[in-house]
C-alpha positions in Angstrom: 6.1 -89.7 -36.2 3.3 -89.1 -33.7 1.9 -92.6 -34.3 5.3 -94.1 -33.4 5.6 -92.0 -30.3 2.1 -92.9 -29.1 2.8 -96.5 -29.7 6.1 -96.4 -27.8 4.3 -94.8 -24.8 1.7 -97.6 -24.9 -1.2 -95.2 -25.6 -2.4 -97.2 -28.6 -2.4 -100.4 -26.4 -4.6 -98.7 -23.8 -6.8 -97.2 -26.4 -7.1 -100.6 -28.1 -8.3 -102.2 -24.9 -10.9 -99.5 -24.4 -12.1 -99.8 -28.0 -12.4 -103.6 -27.7 -14.5 -103.1 -24.6 -16.9 -101.0 -26.6 -17.6 -103.6 -29.2 -20.7 -105.7 -28.9 -19.7 -109.3 -29.6 -23.4 -110.1 -30.5 -23.4 -107.6 -33.3 -20.1 -108.4 -35.1 -20.5 -107.9 -38.9 -20.7 -111.2 -40.8 -19.0 -110.0 -43.9 -16.3 -107.3 -44.4 -15.0 -106.2 -47.8 -11.6 -104.5 -47.9 -10.2 -102.2 -50.7 -6.5 -102.4 -50.1 -5.5 -98.9 -51.3 -2.3 -97.0 -50.9 0.5 -99.5 -51.2 2.3 -97.6 -53.9 1.9 -94.2 -52.2 3.2 -95.8 -49.0 6.3 -96.9 -50.9 6.7 -93.6 -52.6 6.7 -91.8 -49.3 9.7 -93.9 -48.3 11.6 -93.6 -51.6 10.9 -97.3 -52.3 10.0 -99.0 -55.5 6.2 -99.7 -55.8 6.3 -103.4 -55.2 8.0 -102.9 -51.8 4.7 -101.3 -50.8 2.8 -104.3 -52.2 5.0 -106.7 -50.2 4.3 -104.7 -47.0 0.6 -104.7 -48.0 0.6 -108.5 -48.3 2.0 -108.8 -44.8 -0.8 -106.6 -43.5 -3.4 -108.9 -45.2 -2.1 -111.8 -43.0 -2.5 -109.7 -39.9 -5.9 -108.4 -40.9 -7.1 -111.9 -41.4 -5.9 -112.9 -38.0 -7.7 -109.9 -36.4 -10.9 -110.9 -38.2 -10.6 -114.5 -37.0 -10.1 -113.3 -33.5 -13.3 -111.2 -33.7 -15.1 -114.2 -35.4 -16.0 -112.3 -38.6 -17.2 -115.1 -40.8 -16.4 -113.8 -44.3 -13.7 -111.4 -45.6 -13.3 -110.3 -49.2 -10.0 -108.6 -50.1 -9.8 -106.6 -53.3 -6.3 -107.6 -54.3 -6.0 -107.0 -58.0 -8.5 -105.4 -60.4 -9.0 -105.9 -64.1 -7.8 -102.3 -64.5 -4.5 -103.1 -62.7 -3.3 -105.0 -65.8 -2.8 -101.6 -67.3 0.1 -100.9 -64.9 3.7 -101.5 -66.1 4.7 -105.0 -67.1 7.3 -105.0 -64.4 4.9 -104.0 -61.6 2.3 -106.6 -62.7 5.0 -109.2 -62.8 6.2 -108.4 -59.3 2.6 -108.3 -58.0 2.0 -111.8 -59.4 5.2 -113.0 -57.8 4.1 -111.6 -54.4 0.7 -113.2 -54.7 2.2 -116.5 -55.5 4.8 -116.4 -52.7 2.1 -115.5 -50.1 -0.4 -118.1 -51.3 2.3 -120.8 -51.1 3.1 -119.7 -47.6 -0.6 -119.5 -46.7 -1.4 -123.0 -47.8 1.4 -124.4 -45.6 0.5 -122.3 -42.6 -1.9 -123.2 -39.7 -4.1 -120.1 -40.2 -6.4 -121.7 -42.7 -6.4 -125.2 -41.5 -6.7 -124.7 -37.7 -9.5 -122.1 -38.2 -11.1 -124.0 -41.1 -11.0 -121.1 -43.5 -12.2 -121.8 -47.0 -10.4 -119.7 -49.6 -11.9 -118.8 -52.9 -10.5 -116.6 -55.7 -13.1 -114.5 -57.4 -12.7 -112.7 -60.7 -11.5 -113.6 -64.2 -8.9 -116.0 -62.8 -8.0 -117.2 -66.3 -6.3 -113.9 -67.0 -3.7 -114.6 -64.3 -0.4 -116.5 -64.9 -0.8 -120.2 -65.3 1.4 -121.1 -62.3 -0.8 -118.8 -60.1 -4.0 -120.3 -61.5 -2.7 -123.8 -60.6 -1.7 -122.7 -57.1 -5.2 -121.1 -56.5 -6.7 -124.4 -57.6 -4.6 -126.3 -55.1 -5.5 -124.0 -52.2 -9.2 -124.0 -53.1 -9.2 -127.8 -53.2 -7.3 -128.0 -49.9 -9.9 -125.8 -48.1 -13.1 -126.7 -49.9 -14.4 -128.7 -46.9 -14.1 -125.9 -44.4 -17.1 -123.8 -43.4 -16.2 -121.9 -40.2 -14.8 -118.9 -42.1 -14.6 -117.8 -45.7 -11.9 -115.8 -47.4 -12.6 -114.3 -50.9 -9.6 -113.1 -52.8 -10.7 -110.7 -55.6 -8.1 -111.1 -58.3 -8.4 -110.0 -61.9 -11.7 -108.8 -60.5 -14.1 -106.0 -61.6 -17.6 -105.5 -60.4 -18.8 -104.6 -63.9 -17.1 -107.6 -65.4 -18.7 -109.8 -62.7 -22.2 -108.6 -63.7 -21.4 -108.9 -67.4 -20.2 -112.5 -67.0 -23.4 -113.3 -65.0 -25.5 -111.8 -67.8 -23.7 -113.9 -70.4 -24.2 -117.1 -68.5 -27.9 -116.3 -68.1 -28.3 -115.4 -71.8 -26.7 -118.7 -72.8 -29.2 -120.6 -70.6 -32.1 -118.6 -72.0 -31.0 -119.4 -75.6 -30.7 -123.1 -74.7 -34.2 -123.0 -73.2 -33.1 -123.9 -69.7 -34.8 -120.8 -68.3 -37.4 -118.3 -69.6 -36.7 -114.6 -69.9 -39.4 -113.9 -67.3 -37.4 -116.0 -64.8 -34.6 -113.5 -64.7 -34.8 -111.6 -61.4 -32.4 -110.4 -58.8 -32.1 -113.8 -57.2 -31.2 -115.5 -60.5 -28.5 -112.9 -61.2 -27.1 -113.4 -57.7 -26.9 -117.1 -58.4 -24.5 -116.4 -61.3 -22.2 -114.0 -59.6 -18.6 -115.0 -58.6 -19.7 -115.1 -55.0 -22.5 -117.6 -55.5 -20.2 -120.6 -54.8 -21.7 -120.7 -51.3 -24.5 -119.0 -49.4 -22.9 -115.8 -48.0 -24.4 -112.5 -47.0 -23.5 -109.3 -48.9 -20.9 -107.3 -47.1 -22.2 -105.5 -44.0 -19.4 -103.0 -44.5 -16.6 -102.1 -46.9 -13.4 -100.5 -45.7 -11.3 -98.4 -48.0 -7.9 -97.2 -46.9 -5.8 -94.2 -48.2 -8.6 -91.7 -47.8 -10.1 -92.2 -51.3 -13.9 -92.2 -51.2 -15.0 -94.5 -54.0 -15.7 -98.2 -54.6 -13.4 -98.5 -57.7 -15.5 -101.3 -59.3 -15.5 -103.5 -56.2 -18.6 -105.7 -55.4 -20.9 -103.3 -57.2 -23.9 -105.7 -57.0 -23.2 -107.0 -53.5 -22.5 -103.6 -51.9 -25.9 -102.0 -52.6 -26.6 -101.7 -48.9 -23.1 -102.0 -47.4 -21.8 -99.4 -45.0 -18.8 -97.6 -46.4 -15.9 -96.6 -44.1 -13.0 -94.5 -45.4 -9.8 -94.8 -43.3 -7.3 -92.1 -44.0 -4.1 -94.3 -43.8 -2.4 -96.2 -46.5 -3.1 -100.0 -46.3 0.4 -101.0 -44.9 -0.2 -98.6 -42.0 -3.6 -100.0 -41.1 -3.8 -101.2 -37.5 -5.9 -103.5 -35.4 -7.3 -100.5 -33.6 -8.4 -99.1 -37.0 -10.5 -102.2 -37.6 -11.9 -102.0 -34.1 -12.8 -98.4 -34.5 -14.6 -99.2 -37.8 -16.6 -102.0 -36.1 -17.6 -99.8 -33.2 -18.7 -97.1 -35.7 -20.6 -99.7 -37.7 -22.4 -100.8 -34.6 -23.4 -97.3 -33.8 -25.1 -96.8 -37.2 -28.8 -97.4 -37.8 -29.2 -99.5 -40.9 -32.6 -98.7 -42.5 -32.3 -100.4 -45.9 -34.4 -97.7 -47.5 -37.2 -97.9 -44.9 
């Protein structure tokens, strides 16, 4: 492949150095959302079973986190498993849950979270996940709850519409109890009941979607109202550090007007 040839020739390394020199460290995005798309198609193109693509994708998540830490990007939200993904075959869902559990167990023992003081939080309808995975998530959240240098949101059993619906239910219950008045319901109150309200964090500055598909797929629908969207035409397992650097450089070149 051309990518492999260029890599062997050191072209990517030189290009990466040049890209990095173009990035303004004073304008690094605070929060990046990532839609990890293309794992199954990556596997299919290599005549592999789907979960082999998911395993490769999980390895890329680790590398991506390290790249973000190096760039001092404070918050990253990965879209790992949607509410709609439960509609996949029982075998694939089972394998996905196993991969998530294996990688979370490895992560909690690694130095990445603890040396960099990364707080991990799973967002979504976590109660829909297997009990062993729910318990493990609780352990890693407890182990990192005191960290505040970086934040990692893992969107699992997540759906943007479900998030808004769950927020509306919580608010409706409080209205019925008389804790708040209907006229108190505004954007700030809704934000305070979203999955991401566990700590003050900015909405994503940008959202990256791999595989070339140009849609949000029910990801951070409320929070992404003014996010810059970047479509990268590679499958997630093939995403490289220079792809991230290229996205950030492009982000810094955009003029964000917020409707003005």
